C-alpha positions as CSV (number, residue, x, y, z in Angstrom):
1,X,22.6,16.1,4.4
2,X,18.7,15.4,4.5
3,X,16.3,18.6,5.4
4,X,15.6,17.7,8.8
5,X,16.1,19.3,12.3
6,X,18.7,18.0,14.6
7,X,17.0,18.1,17.5
8,X,13.3,18.2,17.2
9,X,13.6,15.7,13.8
10,X,11.0,18.0,11.8
11,X,11.4,17.4,8.1
12,X,9.7,17.7,4.8
13,X,5.7,17.4,4.6
14,X,3.7,16.8,1.5
15,X,0.6,18.5,0.4
16,X,-1.1,20.2,-2.3
17,X,-0.9,23.1,-4.7
18,X,-4.5,24.2,-5.2
19,X,-5.1,26.8,-8.0
20,X,-8.1,29.1,-8.2
21,X,-10.1,26.4,-10.7
22,X,-9.2,24.1,-7.8
23,X,-7.1,21.8,-9.5
24,X,-4.5,20.1,-7.2
25,X,-0.8,19.0,-7.6
26,X,1.3,17.7,-5.4
27,X,3.9,19.9,-3.5
28,X,6.3,19.9,-0.4
29,X,6.2,21.9,2.6
30,X,10.1,22.5,3.7
31,X,10.9,23.1,7.2
32,X,12.5,26.6,8.0
33,X,16.3,25.3,8.6
34,X,19.0,27.7,9.9
35,X,22.6,26.6,10.5
36,X,24.1,27.3,14.0
37,X,27.6,27.0,15.5
38,X,27.3,25.2,18.8
39,X,30.0,24.4,21.3
40,X,30.5,20.9,22.5
41,X,31.5,19.8,26.3
42,X,35.1,19.2,25.0
43,X,35.4,22.9,23.7
44,X,35.0,21.9,20.0
45,X,32.2,23.6,17.9
46,X,30.0,22.0,15.4
47,X,27.6,23.0,12.9
48,X,24.0,21.8,12.8
49,X,20.8,22.6,11.1
50,X,17.6,23.2,13.6
51,X,14.5,24.6,12.7
52,X,13.7,28.2,13.3
53,X,11.0,27.3,16.0
54,X,13.5,25.3,17.7
55,X,16.1,28.1,17.7
56,X,13.5,30.5,19.1
57,X,12.6,27.9,22.0
58,X,16.4,27.3,22.8
59,X,16.9,31.4,23.2
60,X,13.7,31.5,25.4
61,X,15.0,28.7,27.6
62,X,18.8,30.0,28.1
């Protein structure tokens, strides 16, 4: 499974590590994913990976 949020679609971003001497090397910024269980309409449960910011938004709106 990809490192991607199931709801918002957030995925890895690319950037640079910058040392004190300003040397730049490529790096990846990974999303802060959490695995949660959700209950579907038919009563079954399923695990999905969502970002922590999306989890906060869901808790705020419920």
